[in-house]
VEXZAVEX-340014 format. One line per 2 residues: their letters; for each residue x, y negated, z negated of C-alpha. Coordinates in steps of 0.25 Angstrom, whole numbers, padded with zeros to 4 digits. Each point is the difference from the previous one (the first is absolute). Layout:
a) X:Y:Z  ...
This chain:
xx) 0000:0000:0000  0007:-0013:0005
xx) -0002:-0013:-0007  -0003:-0013:0007
xx) 0011:-0011:0000  -0004:-0012:-0009
xx) -0004:-0013:0007  0011:-0010:-0005
xx) -0002:-0010:0010  -0006:-0010:-0009
xx) 0008:0004:-0012  0013:-0007:0002
xx) 0005:0001:-0014  0000:0015:0001
xx) 0006:0000:0014  0011:-0009:-0005
xx) 0003:0011:-0011  0000:0011:0010
xx) 0009:-0007:0010  0010:-0003:-0012
xx) 0000:0015:-0003  0001:0006:0014
xx) 0003:-0012:0010  0001:0009:0013
xx) -0012:0008:-0003  -0009:-0012:-0001
xx) 0007:-0008:0011  -0012:0001:0009
xx) -0009:-0006:-0010  0009:-0011:-0003
xx) 0001:-0003:0015  -0015:0000:0001
xx) 0000:-0011:-0011  0010:-0008:0007
xx) -0007:0000:0013  -0013:-0004:-0008
xx) 0008:-0012:-0006  0005:-0004:0013
xx) -0014:-0001:0006  -0005:-0007:-0012
xx) 0012:-0011:0001  -0003:-0001:0015
xx) -0015:-0003:-0003  0003:-0010:-0011
xx) 0010:-0007:0009  -0011:-0004:0009
xx) -0008:-0007:-0011  0010:-0002:-0012
xx) -0010:-0008:-0008  -0010:0012:0000
xx) -0003:0008:-0012  0009:0012:0000
xx) -0005:0014:-0002  -0001:0005:-0015
xx) 0011:0010:0001  0010:-0008:0008
xx) 0008:-0004:-0012  0001:0014:-0005
xx) 0004:0005:0013  0011:-0011:0001
xx) 0005:0005:-0014  0000:0014:0004
xx) 0008:-0002:0013  0011:-0008:-0008
xx) 0001:0010:-0011  0001:0013:0008
xx) 0009:-0006:0011  0010:-0005:-0010
xx) 0001:0012:-0009  -0003:0012:0009
xx) 0005:-0002:0014  0012:-0006:0008
xx) 0004:-0014:0002  -0006:-0001:0014
xx) -0014:0003:-0006  0002:-0011:-0010
xx) 0005:-0010:0010  -0013:0003:0008
xx) -0009:-0003:-0012  0008:-0012:-0003
xx) -0002:-0006:0014  -0014:0003:-0001
xx) -0002:-0007:-0013  0008:-0012:0004
xx) -0009:-0001:0013  -0012:0001:-0009
xx) 0005:-0011:-0009  0002:-0009:0011
xx) -0014:0003:0006  0006:0006:0013
xx) -0002:0014:0006  0012:0009:0000
xx) -0003:0003:0015  0001:-0015:0004
xx) 0013:-0003:-0008  0007:0013:0004
xx) 0012:0007:-0008  0008:-0013:-0001
xx) -0008:-0006:-0011  0012:-0008:-0007
xx) 0003:-0007:0013  -0014:-0004:0002
xx) -0001:-0005:-0015  0013:-0008:0001
xx) -0004:-0007:0013  -0010:-0008:-0009
xx) 0003:-0015:-0003  0004:-0004:-0014
xx) -0008:0006:-0011  -0013:0002:0008
xx) -0008:0012:0002  -0010:0004:0011
xx) -0014:-0005:-0001  -0005:0014:-0001
xx) 0008:0002:-0013  -0006:-0012:-0007
xx) -0014:0006:0002  0003:0014:-0004
xx) -0008:0005:-0012  0007:-0002:-0013
xx) -0003:0015:-0004  0007:0005:0012
xx) 0012:-0010:-0001  0002:0004:-0015
xx) 0000:0015:0004  0010:-0002:0011
xx) 0009:-0008:-0009  -0001:0010:-0012
xx) 0003:0012:0010  0012:-0007:0006
xx) 0005:-0003:-0014  -0002:0015:-0003
xx) 0008:0004:0012  0011:-0010:-0003
xx) 0002:0005:-0015  0001:0014:0005
xx) 0012:-0004:0009  -0007:0002:0014
xx) 0001:-0014:0004  0012:-0010:0000
xx) -0002:-0012:-0008  0003:-0010:0011
xx) -0011:0005:0008  -0011:-0004:-0010
xx) 0006:-0012:-0006  -0003:-0010:0011
xx) -0014:0006:0002  -0004:-0001:-0014
xx) 0006:-0014:-0002  -0009:-0004:0012
xx) -0012:0006:-0006  0003:-0006:-0013
xx) 0001:-0014:0006  -0012:0000:0009
xx) -0010:0009:-0007  -0007:-0009:-0011
xx) -0002:0012:-0009  0005:-0002:-0014
xx) 0001:0015:-0004  0006:0004:0013
xx) 0010:-0011:-0001  0004:0004:-0014
xx) 0001:0015:0004  0009:-0003:0012
xx) 0009:-0010:-0009  0002:0011:-0010
xx) 0003:0010:0010  0011:-0008:0007
xx) 0007:-0004:-0013  0000:0014:-0006
xx) 0004:0006:0014  0013:-0009:0000
xx) 0002:0003:-0015  0000:0015:0003
xx) 0009:-0001:0012  0011:-0007:-0009
xx) -0003:0009:-0012  0011:0006:-0009
xx) 0011:-0006:0008  -0004:0006:0014
xx) -0001:-0013:0008  -0004:0000:0015
xx) 0007:-0013:0005  -0006:0002:0014
xx) -0014:-0001:-0006  0003:-0011:-0009
xx) 0006:-0009:0011  -0011:0003:0009
xx) -0011:-0003:-0011  0008:-0013:-0004
xx) 0001:-0004:0014  -0015:0001:0002
xx) -0003:-0007:-0013  0010:-0011:0004
xx) -0007:-0002:0013  -0013:-0002:-0007
xx) 0005:-0010:-0010  0008:-0008:0011
xx) -0012:-0001:0008  -0005:-0011:-0010
xx) 0012:-0008:0000  0001:-0013:0008
xx) 0012:-0001:0009  0004:-0008:0012
xx) -0007:0009:0010  -0013:0000:-0008
xx) -0002:-0013:-0007  -0015:-0001:0001
xx) -0003:0014:-0006  -0014:0003:-0004
xx) -0003:0013:-0008  -0012:0008:-0001
xx) -0006:0007:-0013  0005:0013:0005
xx) 0015:-0005:0001  0000:-0007:-0013
xx) -0005:0013:-0007  0010:0009:0007
xx) 0011:-0010:-0004  -0004:-0001:-0014
xx) -0001:0016:-0001  0014:0001:0006
xx) 0005:-0009:-0011  -0007:0007:-0011
xx) 0005:0014:0006  0014:-0005:0000
xx) -0001:-0005:-0014  -0006:0013:-0005
xx) 0012:0008:0007  0010:-0009:-0006
xx) -0006:0000:-0014  0000:0016:0001
xx) 0015:-0001:0004  -0002:0006:0014
xx) 0004:-0012:0008  0011:-0008:-0006
xx) 0009:-0004:0011  0002:-0013:0008
xx) -0010:0004:0011  -0011:0000:-0010
xx) 0004:-0014:-0006  0001:-0006:0014
xx) -0014:0004:0003  -0005:-0007:-0013
xx) 0009:-0012:0004  -0008:-0001:0013
xx) -0013:0001:-0008  0004:-0012:-0008
xx) 0000:-0008:0013  -0013:0005:0004
xx) -0011:-0009:0005  -0011:0007:-0009
xx) 0001:-0006:-0014  -0004:0013:-0007
xx) 0011:0008:0007  0011:-0011:-0003
xx) -0005:0000:-0015  0001:0015:-0001
xx) 0014:0000:0006  0005:-0011:-0010
xx) -0006:0007:-0012  0007:0013:0005
xx) 0014:-0008:-0001  -0004:-0006:-0013
xx) -0006:0011:-0008  0004:0013:0005
xx) 0011:0003:-0010  -0010:-0002:-0012
xx) -0010:0009:0006  0011:0011:0002
xx) 0004:-0002:-0014  -0014:0002:-0005
xx) -0002:0012:0008  0013:0006:-0006
xx) -0004:-0003:-0014  -0013:0006:0002
xx) 0005:0013:0005  0010:0001:-0011
xx) -0010:-0003:-0010  -0010:0010:0006
xx) 0011:0011:0000  0005:-0003:-0014
xx) -0015:0001:-0006  -0002:0013:0008
xx) 0013:0006:-0006  -0003:-0005:-0014
xx) -0013:0008:-0002  0003:0014:-0004
xx) -0011:0010:-0003  0005:0008:-0011
xx) -0013:0008:-0001  -0002:-0002:-0015
xx) -0014:0004:0000  0000:0012:0010
xx) 0007:0013:0000  0014:0001:0003
xx) 0004:0009:0012  0013:0002:0007
xx) -0005:-0008:0012  -0004:-0012:-0009
xx) 0014:0001:-0007  0007:-0001:0013
xx) -0008:-0012:0004  0003:-0007:-0014
xx) 0015:0003:0002  -0001:-0005:0014
xx) -0007:-0013:-0004  0009:-0003:-0012
xx) 0012:0002:0009  -0005:-0009:0011
xx) -0003:-0010:-0012  0014:0000:-0005
xx) 0006:-0001:0015  -0009:-0012:0002
xx) 0005:-0006:-0013  0014:0001:0004
xx) -0002:-0005:0014  -0007:-0012:-0006
xx) 0011:-0003:-0010  0010:0001:0011
xx) -0007:-0010:0009  -0001:-0010:-0012
xx) 0015:0001:-0002  0003:-0002:0015
xx) -0012:-0008:0005  0003:-0013:0008
xx) -0007:-0013:-0004  -0004:-0013:0006
xx) 0005:-0003:0014  0008:0013:0002
xx) -0013:0008:-0003  -0007:-0008:0010
xx) 0010:0003:0011  -0002:0015:-0002
xx) -0015:-0003:0004  0004:-0004:0015
xx) -0002:-0015:-0001  -0006:-0003:0014
xx) 0004:-0015:0000  0015:0004:-0001
xx) -0001:0008:0014  -0005:-0012:0008
xx) 0008:-0002:0013  -0002:-0015:0002
xx) -0005:-0006:-0013  0004:-0014:0004
xx) -0009:0000:0012  -0011:0007:-0007
xx) 0000:-0011:-0011  0000:-0011:0010
xx) -0011:0006:0008  -0009:0001:-0013
xx) 0003:-0014:-0005  -0003:-0006:0014
xx) -0013:0007:0000  -0004:-0005:-0014
xx) 0004:-0014:0004  -0007:0000:0013
xx) -0013:0007:-0004  -0011:-0009:-0005
xx) -0008:0002:-0012  -0012:0006:0008
xx) 0009:0010:0007  0007:0005:-0012
xx) -0006:0004:-0014  0008:-0006:-0012
xx) 0002:0014:-0005  0007:0004:0013
xx) 0008:-0013:-0001  0005:0004:-0014
xx) 0003:0014:0005  0008:-0006:0011
xx) 0007:-0009:-0009  0004:0011:-0010
xx) 0005:0009:0012  0008:-0012:0006
xx) 0007:-0003:-0013  0002:0014:-0004
xx) 0008:0002:0013  0008:-0013:-0002
xx) 0003:0004:-0014  0004:0015:0003
xx) 0008:-0003:0012  0005:-0013:-0004
xx) -0005:-0007:0013  0002:-0015:0003
xx) -0014:-0005:0003  0000:-0015:-0003
xx) -0014:-0004:0004  -0006:0010:-0010
xx) 0003:-0009:-0012  -0007:-0013:0005
xx) -0012:0009:0004  0000:0006:-0014
xx) 0000:-0013:-0007  -0013:-0004:0007
xx) -0007:0011:-0009  0006:-0004:-0013
xx) -0010:-0009:-0005  -0006:0001:-0014
xx) -0014:0001:0006  0004:0011:0010
xx) -0007:0013:0000  0009:0012:-0005
xx) 0011:-0010:-0002  0007:0010:-0009
xx) 0002:0010:0011  0005:-0011:0009
xx) 0011:-0004:-0010  0003:0015:-0001
xx) 0002:0001:0015  0009:-0013:-0001
xx) 0009:0007:-0010  0001:0013:0009
xx) 0005:-0009:0012  0012:-0005:-0008
xx) 0013:0006:0001  0015:-0004:-0001
xx) 0001:-0004:0015  -0011:-0010:-0001
xx) 0005:-0014:0000  -0001:-0008:-0013
xx) -0008:-0011:0007  -0011:0009:0004
xx) -0001:0005:-0015  0001:-0014:-0005
xx) -0013:-0003:0008  -0007:0012:-0006
xx) 0004:-0004:-0014  -0004:-0015:0002
xx) -0014:0004:0005  -0002:0010:-0012
xx) 0005:-0011:-0010  -0009:-0010:0006
xx) -0013:0009:0001  0002:0008:-0013
xx) 0011:-0005:-0010  -0007:-0013:-0004
xx) -0008:-0004:-0012  -0013:-0001:0008
xx) 0000:0015:0002  -0005:0010:-0009
xx) 0009:0009:-0009  -0001:0012:0009
xx) 0003:-0008:0013  0013:-0006:-0007
xx) 0004:0014:-0004  -0002:0006:0014
xx) 0008:-0011:0006  0012:0001:-0010
xx) 0000:0015:0002  -0001:-0002:0015
xx) 0012:-0009:0000  0008:0009:-0009
xx) -0003:0012:0010  0004:-0008:0012
xx) 0013:-0005:-0006  0004:0014:-0005
xx) -0001:0004:0015  0008:-0012:0005
xx) 0010:-0004:-0011  0007:-0009:0010
xx) -0012:-0010:-0001  0004:-0004:-0014
xx) 0014:-0004:0004  0002:-0015:-0001
xx) 0002:-0007:0013  0013:-0009:0003
xx) -0001:-0013:0006  0007:0004:0013
xx) -0008:0013:0002  -0013:-0007:-0003
xx) 0003:-0011:0011  0004:0011:0010
xx) -0013:0008:-0003  -0008:-0013:0002
xx) 0006:-0002:0014  -0002:0014:0004
xx) -0011:0006:-0008  -0014:0001:0005
xx) -0006:-0001:-0014  0000:-0013:-0008
xx) -0003:0006:-0013  0011:-0002:-0011
xx) -0002:0003:-0014  0008:-0004:-0012
xx) 0003:0014:-0005  0005:-0004:-0014
xx) -0012:-0009:-0003  -0009:0011:0005
xx) 0006:0010:-0008  -0001:-0008:-0013
xx) -0014:-0004:0003  -0005:0014:0001
xx) 0009:0004:-0013  -0008:-0011:-0008
xx) -0013:0008:0002  0006:0011:-0010
xx) -0006:-0008:-0011  -0013:-0002:0006
xx) -0012:0002:-0009  -0007:0010:0010
xx) 0006:0013:-0003  0000:0005:0014
xx) 0007:-0013:0005  0010:0002:-0012
xx) 0003:0014:0004  0002:-0004:0015
xx) 0009:-0011:-0005  0009:0009:-0008
xx) 0001:0010:0011  0005:-0012:0009
xx) 0010:-0004:-0011  0006:0014:-0002
xx) 0001:0001:0015  0008:-0012:0002
xx) 0009:0003:-0012  0004:0013:0007
xx) 0002:-0006:0014  0004:-0014:-0001
xx) 0001:-0005:-0015  0006:-0013:0004
xx) -0013:-0005:0005  -0006:0000:-0014
xx) 0003:-0009:-0012  0009:0005:-0010
xx) -0011:0002:-0010  -0008:0009:0010
xx) 0012:0009:0004  0000:0009:-0012
xx) 0011:0010:-0004  0000:0007:0013
xx) -0001:-0012:0009  0011:-0007:-0008
xx) 0009:0012:0002  -0003:0001:0015
xx) 0002:-0015:0001  0014:0002:-0006
xx) 0003:0011:0010  -0004:-0009:0011
xx) -0012:0008:0005  -0007:-0006:0012
xx) -0007:0005:0012  0007:0001:0014
xx) -0003:-0011:0010  -0008:0003:0012
xx) 0008:0009:0010  0010:0004:-0011
xx) 0002:0015:-0003  0008:0007:-0010
xx) 0010:0009:0007  0001:0014:-0007
xx) 0014:0004:-0003  -0001:0015:-0001
xx) -0010:0007:-0008  -0006:-0009:-0011
xx) 0005:0004:-0014  0012:0008:0006
xx) 0010:-0009:-0008  -0008:0002:-0013
xx) 0000:0015:0002  0015:0001:0001
xx) 0002:-0009:-0012  -0010:0008:-0008
xx) 0007:0013:0004  0014:-0004:-0003
xx) -0004:-0006:-0013  -0008:0012:-0004
xx) 0012:0009:0004  0010:-0008:-0008
xx) -0010:0000:-0012  -0002:0015:0001
xx) 0016:0002:0001  0002:-0009:-0012
xx) -0010:0008:-0008  0006:0013:0004
xx) 0014:-0005:-0005  -0006:-0004:-0013
xx) -0006:0013:-0002  0013:0007:0003
xx) 0007:-0008:-0010  -0010:0004:-0010
xx) -0006:-0014:-0002  -0015:-0002:-0002
xx) -0008:-0013:0000  -0014:-0004:-0001
xx) 0000:-0007:0014  0003:0012:0009
xx) 0015:-0003:0000  0001:-0014:0003
xx) 0010:-0003:-0011  -0009:-0011:-0007
xx) 0004:-0003:-0014  -0008:-0009:-0010
xx) 0008:-0012:-0005  -0001:-0008:-0012
xx) -0007:-0013:0002  0009:-0009:-0009
xx) 0015:0004:0002  -0001:0010:0012
xx) 0005:0012:-0008  -0002:0013:0006
xx) -0004:0012:-0009  0010:0011:0001
xx) -0001:0014:-0007  0011:0003:-0010
xx) 0004:0013:0007  0002:-0008:0013
xx) 0008:-0010:-0007  0010:0010:-0006
xx) 0002:0007:0013  0003:-0013:0008
xx) 0011:-0006:-0010  0014:0006:0000
xx) 0012:-0004:-0008  0011:-0006:0008
xx) 0013:-0005:-0006  0005:-0014:0002
xx) 0013:0004:0007  -0008:0010:0009
xx) -0010:-0011:0003  0011:-0010:0004
xx) 0007:0010:0010  -0013:0004:0007
xx) -0001:-0007:0014  -0014:-0003:0004
xx) -0002:0002:0015  -0008:-0011:0007
xx) -0014:0004:0003  -0005:0001:0015
xx) -0012:-0008:0003  -0009:0005:0012
xx) -0004:-0012:0008  -0010:-0002:0012
xx) -0003:-0011:0010  -0013:-0008:-0001
xx) -0002:-0012:0009  0015:-0001:0004
xx) 0004:0000:-0015  0007:0011:-0008
xx) -0008:0003:-0013  0003:0012:-0010
xx) -0010:0011:0000  -0006:0003:-0014
xx) 0004:0012:-0008  -0014:0006:0000
xx) -0003:-0003:0015  0003:0011:0010
xx) 0006:-0003:0013  -0011:0008:0007
xx) -0012:-0008:-0007  -0007:-0010:0009
xx) -0005:-0013:-0007  -0010:-0008:0009
xx) 0000:-0012:-0009  0014:-0003:0003
xx) -0002:0001:0015  -0005:-0011:0010
xx) -0012:0001:0009  0009:0004:0012
xx) 0007:0010:-0008  -0013:0007:-0004
xx) -0005:0000:0014  0013:0006:0005
xx) -0001:0011:-0010  -0014:0003:0003
xx) 0003:0001:0015  0011:0009:-0003
xx) -0008:0009:-0009  -0012:0001:0009
xx) 0009:0003:0012  0008:0011:-0007
xx) -0010:0007:-0008  -0013:0008:0002
xx) -0010:-0004:-0011  -0010:0010:-0005
xx) -0014:-0002:-0005  0005:-0001:-0014
xx) 0010:-0010:0004  -0011:-0009:0006
xx) -0008:0001:-0012  0012:-0004:-0009
xx) 0003:-0012:0010  -0015:-0004:-0001
xx) 0001:0000:-0015  0013:-0007:-0001
xx) -0005:-0012:0009  -0012:-0001:-0008
xx) 0008:-0001:-0013  0009:-0011:0006
xx) -0012:-0008:0005  -0006:0001:-0014
xx) 0013:-0005:-0006  0000:-0012:0009
xx) -0015:-0003:-0002  0000:0002:-0015
xx) 0011:-0005:-0010  -0005:0010:-0010
xx) 0002:0012:0009  0014:-0006:0003
xx) 0003:-0001:-0015  -0006:0014:-0002
xx) 0009:0006:0011  0012:-0007:-0006
xx) -0002:0007:-0013  -0002:0013:0006
xx) 0013:-0001:0008  0007:-0004:-0013
xx) -0005:0013:-0007  0002:0009:0012
xx) -0015:0003:0002  -0002:-0006:0014
xx) 0000:0014:0006  -0012:0005:-0008
xx) -0010:-0009:0008  0003:0007:0013
xx) -0003:0015:-0004  -0003:0009:0012
xx) -0012:0005:-0007  -0007:-0013:-0002
xx) -0011:-0003:0010  -0001:-0014:0005
xx) -0012:-0008:-0005  -0010:-0003:0011
xx) -0012:-0008:-0001  -0006:0005:0014
xx) -0013:0007:-0001  -0005:0011:0009
xx) -0008:-0009:0009  0004:-0003:0014
xx) 0006:-0014:0002  -0001:-0002:0015
xx) 0012:-0008:0006  -0003:-0015:0002
xx) -0014:0001:-0005  -0005:-0011:-0010
xx) -0012:0002:-0008  -0010:-0011:-0004
xx) 0002:0004:-0014  0015:-0002:0000
xx) -0003:-0015:0001  -0013:-0001:-0007
xx) -0002:-0007:-0014  0003:0008:-0012
xx) -0013:0002:-0007  -0002:0001:-0015
xx) -0005:0014:0001  -0002:0008:0013
xx) -0013:0008:0001  0003:0015:0001
xx) -0007:0009:0011  -0008:0011:-0004
xx) 0011:0010:0004  0010:-0007:-0009
xx) -0010:0000:-0012  -0002:0015:0002
xx) 0015:0002:0000  0001:-0008:-0012
xx) -0011:0008:-0007  0006:0014:0004
xx) 0014:-0004:-0004  -0004:-0003:-0014
xx) 0003:-0011:-0010  0014:0003:-0003
xx) 0003:-0015:-0001  -0009:-0002:-0012
xx) 0004:0013:-0007  0006:-0002:-0014
xx) 0015:0000:0001  0007:0006:-0012
xx) 0008:-0011:-0007  0013:0003:-0007
xx) -0001:0000:-0015  -0012:0001:-0009
xx) -0014:-0007:0001  -0001:-0015:-0002
xx) -0006:-0007:-0012  -0012:-0003:0009
xx) -0002:0015:0003  0002:0003:-0015
xx) -0011:-0010:-0005  -0010:0005:0011
xx) 0002:0014:-0005  -0002:-0003:-0015
xx) -0012:0002:-0008  -0010:-0011:-0001
xx) 0000:0000:-0016  0015:-0001:0000
xx) 0000:-0013:0008  -0013:-0006:-0005
xx) 0006:-0009:-0011  0013:-0003:0008
xx) 0005:-0014:0002  -0004:0000:0014
xx) -0014:0004:-0002  -0002:-0010:-0012
xx) 0006:-0011:0008  -0010:0003:0011
xx) -0012:0001:-0009  0003:-0014:-0006
xx) 0002:-0007:0014  -0008:-0011:0004
xx) -0006:0008:0012  -0005:0011:-0009
xx) -0007:-0010:-0009  -0006:-0008:0012
xx) -0005:0013:0005  -0007:0003:-0014
xx) -0006:-0014:0000  -0006:0002:0014
xx) -0006:0013:-0004  -0007:-0007:-0012
xx) -0005:-0011:0008  -0006:0009:0010
xx) -0007:0008:-0011  -0006:-0013:-0005
xx) -0004:-0005:0014  -0006:0013:0004
xx) -0007:0006:-0012  -0005:0014:0000
xx) -0015:0001:0005  -0004:0011:-0009
xx) 0004:-0009:-0012  0011:0009:-0004
xx) -0010:0011:-0004  0005:0014:0000
xx) -0008:0009:0008  -0002:0014:-0006
xx) -0003:0012:0007  -0014:0006:-0003
x) 0000:0014:-0006
């Protein structure tokens, strides 16, 4: 008895399963469904706007899934060509086999009219099927990229656009996943995106450019796509940066704004992503399930041991990262700073500034104008560009009534560097002083103005140098700027605000005063210089003039390192000799003995006194011939001077050397020695110690005492870590935040996250600290029994005070004024 073959024509899910199990056995059924799909596509191409059959979407998914998993490449290519023709609204018979050439013959980002009228369900099914075949590796990436990008630009379907955008980004990420980069695909994709972005840039050939909505959307999506891939660290090369630089010059305002935000904020976003990933990984490892309330089995024991091992491993890794982590600018450089990879920053800055200056208020929003100013000033500050027409333009927006004037001041600070002429900086300082640092302004405005002046002068110290009469006359004849500032009067006027009644102004004034003390203390009056300023003034501290540079003579601190090593070697040698002789001293072998203050007598032990004296006859004493002592000499400054007895010939003393001799020594050591990481760390500490001694007389006196005791080598122990005030937060190079120049408020409001962190961290600051010694008298009095202190002198004095008597009088007056309504009758409870 034979069974009939089941009808599976309309059951495509079952046929798909059977084709996967036995592809060759069901090839006939598969071919029948493909012919059916071709006929449906041909019918639909005659009228694309007509409603498609109910099972067309299911048939499209069936053809894509089976051809990509069960049959050869030719079969997959045929299905892909059929779906591409359907997506374009064309018939496969009309287009032929060369679908790609027909598709590339289209102009710009346009699509045929039949593709625009296609039903959205059919279009969605075609896109999903092509994505499925691409994910299975049956289609090359470049074949679908341009098609999908055209569909995304032309078809106004929000869901479809988001699906295509995510597919293109993820496809490029998967191509470059785990170090397997396909440079050919990357170059072709970048070239296509660059072509899309460049189509919106005004050039000499297309001055009267007009953009439609599709082109604007496609360009904006291209910029977003490049930003996403750069943020994911997929494309971090110069080609990507050049595409974004072209986007900055785009005619579309939203495209230019997105490109400028990319250059300004990409490092911060990458740092946030990295912190988020590390925190998620750390929180996942910290949770260990010990199965405290469940039965312990062998499998669970292995899981617990594995989780504990991963936790310990993560803890060690985190501790190692904390020890070797980079902070500040070095950490931001590890995050691929895009603004540093620009090929022509000067030309780009000039183009952005020209566009902002020539575009009126109606054509350029103020937010975009601020963004352009931020971008141009960041370029000037990071690359140290000379853009002289930028500073007069910035001065126009520095009025006290200007919107977002604090941001404008921060951008002005960004645009300052050492190569800016002092005349341009003086113009900024004069504008800020006239509009902010006056008595008619509020305290917050004055504080912001003083902080802005301090930040500008910190970036351009040459602006504080006093002008000579000859140089000022030459500058008047050849300079384009007519702004000249009396620097000394300006510095003293701002320093006078250190005693202002407003706290924020006083804080800003003291900050300015401390800054001038460090840089050029001669500008301040003697009473305002302080200890550090006076010491620096005696050492002749002053900034370099415009154009001057300090030429490095070898590695900085090399001479100090040689001096330190030679002195330490002599110190250890002398210490070893004293130990070999059996001598012992409390000062580690320095030979330092206390002397009597009055007569200068030295305490000597009796045993040593007996050993040192010998009896010699008078005749023998007369016959002994004393040989002359040989004195070692050395030549210093063309003079022969004796060498001290306790001074070793190999010991180097920089205090007896001139500046040229120190530079010669540093050059010689730097050219004949290979420094290690420990040597560089020692040189850094030695330079800091020398600078500290120059700035602070107390530090110099302390160093002198340490040298007298032989303890100067204890400060530079190898196991002591340098103090660092840097936080783990990324500080982007050249960026100036508005809060850096804002007024110091009395109490800054904490955010919700900061409040929660403070609560979780606990109140360690307010916990009781154990004091040395016993309890205080106040604590003892508080703990005593009341009856013990009832009749004490303090209590009797308190009872007899006027305040206590006055309190009793007021109580009696109140009773007389407001008598009891019940007549002072006692109410008894009825039984």
